[in-house]
N, C-alpha and C positions, 0 to 999 in steps of 0.2 A: 388460399390467398397468395398472392405473388410478394415476394420480398419487397418489391418497390412500393407497393400499395400499404403493406405494413409499415415501412419505414415513414411513409407520407403521414399516416395516420399518427404515429407516433410524435413526429415532428409538429403535426396540427393540435396535439393535445398540450394543454396549458399546464396541467398537473401530472408530470410524468411519473411521480412517486405513486400515483394511484392506479397506473397501468397494471392490469392482473392477467395471468393465464389461467386464472379461475381458482388457483391453490395458493398463489403468493403474488404481492404486489412487488412492483421494481423497488419502492421503498424499503420494503422488507428485506428483500434479498440484499440491497446494498448494506443495509445495517447490519445483517447477519455477517456478510463478507468482512466489512471493516471489524467487528467484534472478533471474527475468528483471526484475522491477521494481526490485530493488536495483541492477542493472546499468544499467537504463536511467536511474534517478535519477543514479547515479554519472557516467555519460557526459554528461547534460545539465548536472549541476554542473561539470564540467570545462570544456564549452563556454562556459557563462555566464562562468565566472572568466576565461577565455582572452579572451572579447570585452568583459569589463569592463561588463557588462550591469548594469540596475538589478534584475533578477531575482536571485533568492537561494534556496538551499536552506533548509529549515526543519524543526525536530522540535518536538514537543510532547507532554506527557503526556496532554493533555486534548484531547476533540474540540471542534467549534465550538459545542457546547452547554455546555462547560465540565464535560463528564462524564469521568470516568477509567473505561477499560476493562480489566478484569483481564487480565495478563499481555501488554497491547499498548501501543503508543504510535502516533502519527501522524508521517509525514513525507511531505515534498512539496517543490515548487518554486513559490514565490510569483512569479507571471507579470507580464508589462507589463500595463498597463491596455487593456482591450479582449479579453484573451486569459484564458481560464479557468485558474484555479490547477491544479496536478497535486497529488494528494495520495492517501494510503491508509493504513489502519490495518494496522501489521505486528506481529509478535511480538517481544517485548523481546529475543530473542536477537541480532537484529542491531543493536541500539542501540549498542554499543560500537564497531561497525564505523562506523555512520552518524555517530558524534561524532568520529571522526578527520578526517572532511571538514569539520569546522568550521562546522557549520550555525548559523543563527541560532535561538536557544531561544526559542519564542513561549509565552505564558501559556496559549493554548489555540489549536488549529489554526484556520485560516481554512476558509470553506466550499470545498468542491470537488465536481464533478460524479462520476458514476462514472468509474474509470480508463480504460475504453475510450473514452469521449466526450471527455476531457479531452486524451488523447494525440493522438487525431485532430485536434483543432482546433489543438493546440500545435506538432504536427510538419506 
């Protein structure tokens, strides 16, 4: 099947979370990805606090361009100089949990690379 046709089928589907490859639905994959990200950020925050590092957990309602994205906010780790920041846009449903970690609240998020690139350079 051609990529354009697949994209059109996805676009025309009203319940995108139910789209499946036969093993997983998009909804399951997004949920798992969010759980993994929150777990990684929580663990990194604990390590940073235990080491009394200059790095810190942050949250922001605005992206690095100062834009608000409906139903989402940004969360990440401000890294040491020379190491890329870690960050991602996540749904507001996890914001109450992230706030329990006492993050630094930023006016807007710093720039950060795609998550798979920043985690590799960070770890």
